[in-house]
Phi, psi and omega in degrees: 000314180298322179297321179294320180293316180293321179291328177292323178292324182281342179085017177243157181280332182202173181257015183287335180247131179287160178295152183295145178286144176264151182265011179288143179291157178300154183297326181293325180283336182288323181248124183291327182246134179286147179293152180295151180295153180295146179296144181290146177292145178297140181289150177293147179299142181281149176279164179299324180294320179295318180296314179300317181297314181296321180293319178295321179295323177294322180292328176292325182283336181278114184288345179285341185261076179271326183282136182296327179292322178293321178295316180298317178297319179297315182295318179299317180294318179298314181296319179298322180289326185268343181278126179289148178294148181266000000 
């Protein structure tokens, strides 16, 4: 039954014969340059926890910040810079 409905929608009596091939060149060959990719969607705003985590991870990677007080000052400054104003 489903086959009959689909073949009626397609306008063919049966699915035994494939649709005729077109002689048009492929779309890639028709245009020499591909269109630029669509712009990326803006990222969702980060939560305070995500910002704190990223700043602490950056302080761990920075070999100059061995002292915990220096790391804390760096993280506070990093969070302040990355947090949007309210």
